[in-house]
N, C-alpha and C positions, 0 to 999 in steps of 0.2 A: 563257511562260517569261521571267523577268527576266534581262536581259543587262547586265553591266557589264564592259567590256573597256578596259583602260588600258595605254598604252605611254608610257614616259618615257625621256628621254635627256638627259644633261648634256653640253653643248657648251662647251669651254674657250675661250670667246670672250665679249666684252661683248655685252650685249643689243642695242646699236645695230647691230653687225655681223650678228647672227643675224636681227634684224628686217629688215634690208636684203635678205637672202636670201628671206625669207618673202613679201616684197612682189612677188616674181616668180611666185608660185603661179598656175597656170592662165593664164600668158602664153606667148607664143612663145619666151621665154627662161626657161622654168621651171627653177629651180635646186633645187627641192624634190621635186616629184613624179617618181617613177621611170618616166617615159613611155617610156623605152628598152625596158622589159620588161613594161609593163602598159598597159592602155588609158589614154589621156590623160584628165586631168580638165579639163572645159570647162564654161563657163557662158554662156548666151545673151546676157546683158547685162553680162558681166564680174563682177568681185567687188564686189557691193553687196547690201544687204538686199533680199530679194524675188527675186533672180536665181535662175533654175532651171537645173539642170545635173546633173553627176555624172560617172561613169566607168563604162564598160562597161554592165552591166545595173543598176548601183546608181544611183539617182536621188534627188535631194534639192533643197531650197530653202534659200538662205542666210537665216537668221533673226536672226543677230547678226554684226556685223563691225566690227573696228577694224584698219585696214591694218597688216599685218606683226606683229600682236600676238595677235589672237584672232579666230577665225571659228567660227561654230556653224551647223550644218545640221540641217534636219528631213527625215527619210527620207520619200520618196514611193513608192519602189520598192526592193526587191520588196514585193509585197503581204504584209502581216502584220508588217512591220518598223515598229513604232510607237515612235518616239523620236527621239533626236538623236545626232549625233556632233560633236565639237569639236576644234579644234587651238588650243593655247594656248602662249604663250612668256612665260617669267618670268625675271627676273634673280635669281640666287641670291647673287651679289656682283658686284663690278666686272668680273671676268673669267670668270664662269661663268653660263651661261644654261641653263635647263631647257626642253626642248620636250616637250609632252604631247599625245597624241591619246587621246580618250576617247569611247567609245560607251556610251550609257545608253538602253536600250529594253526594251520588252516585245514578245514575239513570239507570233504565233498558233501553233497546233499545226504546221501545214505549214511555216511560217517557222522554227520552232524546229528542225525536222529539217534544213532548208536551212542555217541558221546553224551547227548543231553539226557537220555532216558535210562541208560545202563552204565556205561563205563565211568562217567564222571562220579557217580555215586559210589561205585566200588573203589575207584581210584582214591577218592578223598578218604574213605574209611581205611584203606590200606596204608596210605601215607601217615595218617594220624596214629595208626597202630605202630608203624615203624618208629615214629618219633617218640611214642610212649616207651617203646622198647629201649631206645637209646637213653632216654631220661631215667627210666627205671633201673638201668645198669648202675647208675650212680646214687640212687635213692634207696632208703630202707622201706618207705611206704610206696607201693606201686600205684601209678596212675593208669587208669583203664578208660579209654574212650569207648563209649557204648555205641553200637550200631543203631541207626534209626530203623524204623519199620520197613522202609523201602529197601535198604541194604539187606536186612534180614530176609525179605522176600526174594530178592535177586540171588542171594547166596543159596537159598533153598532151591530155587529153580536150577541153578548150576549143579548143585549136589545131586538132585534127582536125575538130571541129564547124564551126569558122570556114572551114576549107578546103572541107568538104563543102557548106556554104551557098553559097560563091562559085562552085562548079562546077555547082550545080543551076540 
């Protein structure tokens, strides 16, 4: 199955300010990734081309990188996810910046099922929450994207599995 999944958000701030936030990605002071509610994003060798890492069960390798402006990953797990995802930041004008997360991949039969019924839902919620976090960094009134019922159910299943794994 061909998968194209794109999330965009306009941040009413100059590129330089948004770029500064994105330079904290996958650091101990990460101001982008919603690690408060999701598995943290980590890389063995930091943010540089060739570094391997990911979050939770999703694994990838950095194949393109320009600090604070563009990062592109190639999936290595789950099996059957053949493609990339990228995070890009572009100035729209002097006081508006667009952030964009894009997945482009082909999936095997099994991975198509996993993407359609599980990962896509969790992915979309995670990315919207990350974009909320970036936007909220600059705002006094916090934006909070609510999870839908399916995302709440899936998150509950994963939490129960994590608890069972720890007690076994």
